C-alpha positions in Angstrom: 20.1 75.3 32.6 22.8 76.2 35.1 23.8 74.2 38.2 25.6 76.1 41.0 26.1 76.1 44.7 23.4 78.1 46.5 24.1 81.3 48.4 22.1 83.1 51.1 20.6 85.3 48.4 18.7 82.3 47.0 16.8 81.6 50.2 13.4 83.0 49.0 13.5 81.1 45.7 14.6 77.8 47.3 11.9 78.0 49.9 9.4 78.5 47.0 10.6 75.4 45.3 10.6 73.4 48.5 7.0 74.5 49.2 6.0 73.4 45.7 7.9 70.0 46.0 6.2 69.3 49.4 2.8 69.9 47.7 3.4 66.6 45.8 2.9 64.8 49.1 6.0 62.7 48.4 8.4 64.5 50.7 9.1 64.1 54.4 7.1 67.2 55.2 3.5 67.3 54.1 1.9 70.2 52.1 2.0 73.4 54.1 3.4 71.6 57.2 6.8 73.3 57.3 7.1 77.1 57.7 10.5 78.5 56.7 11.7 82.0 57.3 13.9 83.5 54.6 16.5 84.9 57.0 16.8 81.7 59.0 17.1 79.7 55.8 19.7 82.2 54.5 21.8 81.5 57.6 21.5 77.8 57.0 22.7 78.3 53.4 25.6 80.4 54.6 26.7 77.6 56.9 26.5 75.0 54.1 28.4 77.3 51.7 31.4 77.2 54.0 31.2 73.5 54.8 33.6 71.0 53.2 31.1 68.1 53.9 27.8 69.7 53.0 26.4 71.8 50.2 23.2 72.9 48.6 23.1 73.1 44.8 20.4 74.7 42.7 19.3 74.4 39.1 18.5 77.7 37.4 16.6 78.3 34.2 16.5 82.0 33.0 17.9 83.1 36.4 15.1 81.4 38.3 15.8 78.6 40.8 13.7 75.6 39.7 15.3 72.8 41.7 17.6 72.0 44.6 19.7 69.2 45.9 21.0 69.2 49.4 24.1 67.1 50.3 24.2 66.9 54.1 27.6 65.6 55.2 29.2 64.8 58.6 32.2 66.1 60.5 32.7 62.9 62.6 35.7 61.0 61.2 34.0 57.6 60.9 31.1 59.0 58.8 32.8 62.0 57.1 32.9 59.9 53.9 29.1 59.9 53.4 26.4 62.5 52.6 22.6 62.3 52.8 20.8 63.8 49.8 17.5 65.5 49.5 16.2 66.7 46.1 13.3 68.8 45.1 12.2 69.9 41.6 9.4 72.5 41.0 6.4 70.7 39.4 6.5 72.9 36.3 10.0 71.7 35.5 9.9 68.0 36.1 10.8 65.6 33.3 13.4 67.9 31.8 16.6 66.0 33.0 17.1 68.6 35.8 17.3 65.8 38.4 20.0 64.0 36.4 22.0 67.2 36.0 21.9 67.8 39.8 22.9 64.3 40.6 25.8 64.5 38.1 26.9 67.7 39.7 26.7 66.4 43.3 28.7 63.3 42.3 31.5 65.5 40.9 31.4 67.5 44.2 31.5 64.3 46.2 34.7 63.2 44.3 36.3 66.5 44.9 35.5 66.4 48.6 36.4 62.8 49.4 32.8 61.7 49.8 32.6 58.0 49.0 28.9 57.2 49.8 25.8 59.1 48.7 22.6 58.0 50.4 18.9 58.9 50.5 15.5 57.7 51.4 12.4 57.7 49.2 8.8 56.7 49.6 8.2 53.3 48.1 5.2 54.8 46.2 7.3 57.6 44.6 7.8 55.8 41.3 9.4 58.7 39.5 11.8 59.3 42.3 12.8 55.6 42.6 13.3 55.5 38.8 15.5 58.6 38.8 17.6 57.3 41.6 18.1 53.9 40.0 19.0 55.6 36.7 21.6 57.6 38.5 23.2 54.4 39.9 21.6 54.2 43.4 20.6 50.8 44.7 18.0 49.9 47.2 19.7 48.7 50.4 16.6 48.0 52.5 13.1 49.1 53.4 12.0 51.2 56.4 8.6 49.6 57.0 5.8 51.9 58.0 8.3 54.7 58.2 5.9 57.5 57.4 2.3 58.2 58.2 0.6 60.0 55.2 -3.1 60.7 54.8 -4.1 58.0 57.3 -1.9 55.2 56.1 1.6 54.0 56.7 4.1 54.3 53.9 7.4 52.3 53.5 10.6 54.1 52.5 13.5 52.7 50.7 17.1 53.2 51.9 19.1 53.8 48.7 22.8 54.5 48.2 25.5 54.9 45.6 29.2 54.4 46.2 31.5 56.8 44.4 
């Protein structure tokens, strides 16, 4: 497995992994809800690639993108020390320590870029996600009650963070 920063040439493969991850029904966007165009997404990747505060990392196996982790930072001085994370792993590759590898990589990136706080949200019922984040040192800071409406019911989300 190889972890690296994404480039615009990865847009089609990342979109495929995002679509697969969203099919789990445990992401912000529901299955099939988001339509992404490769060229538009490639432009987004190009912008991230040249940012000091944000990045998108991919995990590759046999030259195939199987997972991604987005670190969305901020330019404003008062919040430039934090980055919001979003991770997605293709369903065929879960349980192989790919998430742990991505989090270890983003933590090293954070240290190199003066990012002190990593944060994310996760659906309360996403047991595998919560377990991964806790294993990687994230703590629950609070609960966003009835934060999402999924399949006719309200779902709580946890606010989680890790200080570097």
